[in-house]
N, C-alpha and C positions, 0 to 999 in steps of 0.2 A: 705238306706236299701235298700232289694233284691225286688224282685217283687215278690207277691206272686203265686205260681206253679198253682193254681187252678185257675187264673184270665180268663184265655178263658170261661172255665165254667161259673164261677159267670156272666162274660156278656152276655151267650147268645147267643154269638155273632160269637164262636169258628167254627161252620159249615162253614164259608162263605169264599171266597175264598182270598187268600193274596196277595197282593200290587207283582206287578214283581219284581224279585230278579236277574233280567238279567244286572244288569249293570247300568249306569249312565242314561240308555234310557226309565226305569222301567217307568209307567204311572198307578198307580192304577186308580183302578172307583171311580167317586165318588158318594154311593151308599147308602142308610141306611140301619142297618140289619134288614133282614126280616123272618129268619129260628132260630128258635131255637135251644139249642145243648139239648142231651138228659137228664132228670134231673136224674141225677146220684146221689149216695151217696157223691162223692165230692161236686156237686154242692149244694146238700141239705146243707152240712156243710159251703163252701163258703158264705151262703143265711143267714146263721146262723151269720156270723163272718164278714160279709164286707156288703156296700151299696152305692151307687153312689153320690156322689156330683158333684154339677154345681157349677163351679167357677164365680167369678165377671165375664158379658158380660164386652166386649172394643170395643169401636166404634173404626173403621176406617176413621178416618177423614174426606175427602169430600166424600168419597163414601156412594153407599147406604146399604152397610154392616157393622157385629158386628158380632163378634165371640165370643164362652164362651167353657173356655176348659170342659171337662169333664173328672172327676177321679174317682176312687178305693180307699174307705177310711175304715180303722175299727171302726166297731160299738164301741167297747170298747177302749178308748183311753188308758186307762192307762198299755194296755197291749201292750207285742214288738208283733210287727207285723214286715210281711215279704212284706215291699212294698217301693217301689224306692220312695222318696221325690222328682219330677220333679223343674224343675226350676221358676224362676218369667216369665213372658208374654213377658218382655223385656230385652234383653243384660243387666247384668248388675243393673237392678233395685232391690231394696230391698225392697219397702215401702210391708207393710201390705195386705194391696188392690190388690197390684197389683202378692201377689202370688199363685201360685196354690196349693194347698191343695192335698197332696195325690199323688196317681201316675196317670198322664195322658195318658189316651189308646186312646183318642178321641176329636174332635174338631168339636162343632155345627157353623154351618152358617146359620146365618138369615139376608131377608131382611127390612128394615124400612118399605119401601113402601106396605109390603107386609107380614101380620101374617102368613101365610099360607105357605110363601116360607123357606123354612131352608129343611137342608142338611150335611150331615157328611164327614168330614175330610176325613176319611179312612173308609173302607165299612168292617173293622172286629176291634178287639178289642185285638187281637196278639202282637203290636207293644206299645212303650212305646214312647212317646211325653216327650220329658227332658227341651228341650227348645222354645220358639215362641218366633221368635224375627218381629215384626212388625215395628219396628220404621222409620219414613219419612228417607228418604234418598234424599237431595236437593240435592243435586250434579246430579241427575241420575231422569231419565224418566220414570222409568220401577217400573211399582207397584207391587212388589212382598212381599209375606210373605215368611221366612225362617223359616223351622224348624230342629230343631236336634232329630232323633229317633231311638232307640235301635232295630233292627227287631228282633232280634233272643240271646239266650244265647248260644255266639259262644264259651266262653271257656268252655261249660258243666260242670259246677260248681252248676246246680240245679236252677241259678236264673238269672234276666235280670238286670244286672246293670249297672254301669260306667263302669267296668273292659271290658266291649262285646263290641264287634265291635259298633260303630255310622255314622251314616250317614248323610250326609246334603240333604232336601228335600225343594222344593219351588213350592209354586204357586200362584196363581195369588189373589188380594185381594175380591176374594168372593168365597176363598176354592177350588177353583175348578183348572183345568189343572194341577195337583200334580205329580212333577218330580223328581224321585231320580238325584242328580246330582253327588255327591261321589260313587266311587266302595264300591260292598262287602266289606268284608273281611278287612276295613281299619276301624281308630280310626277318629272323627275329632277332628282338632285341634284347627282350627282357620280358619278366612277370613276377607275378606278386601276389601271393593269397592273404586276402586281408585278414587279420588275426580276428579271431572268433566268429567269420563268417563263411559263407560256403562262396563267397565273391572271388573269382580269379582276374586280373588284371595283367594282360599281353600287352607289349609294345612291340609295335612292327613299324619298318620301314618299306613304303613303296618306292619305286623305279619313278617316280613321279616324271623327271624329264628325258624317260625313255631312253638312257643313253646305255643299259643293261651294267649298270652299275649301281651298289648302293651306299650313299655317301652322305654328308650334312646337308649336302643343297639339297635332298630329295624331301626330307623332314620327315618324321614320325607320325603315328597317332597309337592312341591306345584301343585294346576293346575288353567290353565287360563278361565275363561267363560269370554263370551262376551253376556251379558246381551238381547243383541240386537236376537238375533238366540239362543234358545238352544236347538235346535234340532242338533246344529254343536258341536261333540265332543270335551271336552277340549284338552287344551295343556299342555303336562306335561312341568314342569319348575323346574330343567334344564332338559334339552332333555336326553337320557338313554347317549348320548355318551358323552356329556359333563358331566354328572354325573361321568361316570367312569373316564373321564379324571380328574375329581378333586379327584373323590379317588385315584387316583394314586400318585398325588403330595402328597398329604396328607399325603401317608404310604412315599414315599421318602422323606417327610421333617422331620418327626416323627422317621423314622430309624434312621438320621443323628446324633436325639438326646440324642441317646438309650445310 
C-alpha cells in the first residue's frame, strides 16, 4: 500500500536537508533529526492516525553494532491506511520476527559497548526503506549493508510505492558512509555478488520511454561495481556500443521471421 502523503510532517523531520540526488556519488550525512516541522493541521491529523514503531533490533555478527528499523504504522489497524509495507530485514526472509512492520523511514544504529552511542542512517524521514540486506557474504571481505530505498513519488500519483523509482544504497556495518550506488530515475531489479571476488553486479531498469512506469518495454542493463573502491564509477554492461550492436542483431533476426 502507498505511503501516507503527510508522513514527513508526522515524523517532524521534513525540514532537514535531503540526501544527495546527484547520482551514484551521493553521500547523505548520518545525523539525527533536530528541527521540527510547523505544527499544522496536517500534522495534527497525522498525529491522531499514526505512530512510530520500533522494530526488533538486529545484531550485526561479530561487529560492535546492531540496528533497529523505525517505521510508521496506523494507530487503528482495522482501517485502510496509506502505508507501504516494507520488506523483511534479510533478502528472502519470511519469519514474523524478521519482518519490518509498517513503512520503514529510517534505521537506528547502536553500539553494544556504549549505551549513549546511537545514530540514524538517514538525516530525514522522506525516504522509504523497502529492504535491508545485512546477510554475511562469506566469499567477500567487504563488510557492507545494502538498502533498497524509494526517494520520491516519481510517477506523480501522490504515493511512494513499488511503482516508483528505487535505488540501491550501501553503508558500512556501523550505518556510516552511506552511498547511493544506482542512478536516480531507474528501478532496482536485482543484484549479484560474484563468489570469490569483490565484484557486485546490479540490474537496473530505466524509464526508456519516459512514461513514468518501469515495465518490460523499457528493458534493463547491468552495472558492475568493485567493492574494493566504491569511489570509482561503475561500468555499464554491456557497453552502450555493444548494446547497440546487439539491438541491431535482434532487429535483423526478428525481421527475417515476420
